[in-house]
N, C-alpha and C positions, 0 to 999 in steps of 0.2 A: 600517527594522526590518521584517523579512518575517513576514507574517503565514501560518502553515503549518497545515495540518488533517491528522490521520492518524487516520484511518477503518479501521477493521477488523470484523471477525469471527472469532472463535474459538471451536472446539467444545472441546478440550483443554486451551487455556491455553496453546502455543506460540507460535501466533501473536498472541497476546495480549501475551506477554512479547516478542515483537521488536518492538510495536507501542511498547512502553515504551522500548526502546534509540534507537529512531528519532525520536522525540521528544526524548529526553535529549540523541543529536546534534544536533538542529536550534537545542534549546534554548542547547547550549555554543557554537554557532554565532551566539548574539544574535537567534534568532528569537521572534516571540512564535507559541505552539502551542496549539492547540487539540485533544486528542486525544478522541474519540468511538469509539463502536460505530457499527455499520451502521444498526441501529434509530435511532439518536438524528441519523442527517445525511440529507441530501435534496439533490436538484440544484438546489432553491433556493437552498442555502449554498454552491455551489461559486463564485459569482462575488465571497464576501468574503474568499478566500483568493488569496496568490500563489503557493500552491504545495500540493499535495495527494500524501500518500504513501497508498495503498491496502493494506490487507491481509487477504488471504484464503487459507487455506490449499486444498490439491486434494483435491478431494472425487470420488469416485466413480470415473469413467473418465478423471481429470486433468480436472477441470474447476472453474467458481467454485462457489461454495456457493450453492444453489437457492431456498432459502425466505427466507432474509432480506438476504443480502448481494447475490446478482445482480437482484433485484429493486429494490435500491437501486441500484446502479452502472449498471445498463443507461442509465435517463435520465440521469444525470451523463455519461457518455459523449459525448453530442452538445454538450456545454458546455466540453470540454477542450481544443477547438483553440486552439491558443497558450499552454497552461497546462503551469507546469513539474510531473511528476508521477513517483513514483516507485513502485515496487510490491514488495510483500513478501509472504512468506508459507511454511507449515511442509507438508511432505508424508510419506506412510507409505511410499509406493511410487511406481514409475516413473522416469522421467528430467527431471522437470520442463517436459513440454510443457505443460501446462495456462499457467506461468508465459510460454512464449515465445509462446503464443496470444494469451493477456491482453496482454503487452505490444505486441504485432502490430496489435492492435484498438484501442488506444490511439492508436498510432501514425497508423493509419490514421485517428483522427478528429482527426488536426492535433496531439496531444500532443506535448509534449517530454518523452519519457521518457527519465529519467537510468538511464544504465546498461541491463541487461539482467534486474535484477532481482533482490532478495535470497532466495534458498532454503535451507532447512534440512531433512534430514531428520530428523523427531522434535524434540524440545528443543532448542533454540539453545544450541550451543555457543561458544567465546570467539572462534571465526573469523564465525559469525554474529552475534553480538556488537556485533564489529567492524566488519562489513558495513554494520549495522544503523546506527551511530553516522555513519558515514560518511556513509550514505546522508541521513540527518538532516540531516547539516551541507551536504552538495550541493544540499538543496532549498532551505536558509537561503539 
């Protein structure tokens, strides 16, 4: 049984909803899943999981949230080599540049990034829900 972490930061609840969908998909595929906020996770925990899904919305000029998520994620990045990683998040403007940049930084660190990241504009719709569940299943 795969051990999966779903780690997220959410300002409006949209990314939190997506985290729940990723978690549900991984559980459907038989994984043991730990879902937690960025404040509850640290780089010391990375090695405890077979795969990790990170969720963060686009902030400012298409970047990761800077006060809580990015300070947690940056030390994790160095430990993602060879690890299966999924990315997800919501946005309210732009074209998803933050997700492309985030996926590239994970790949450059040696992570096995699943897909291109799941994004949705605002609250997740049926399509985003299906993509989040599929991401969870892929990580399992």
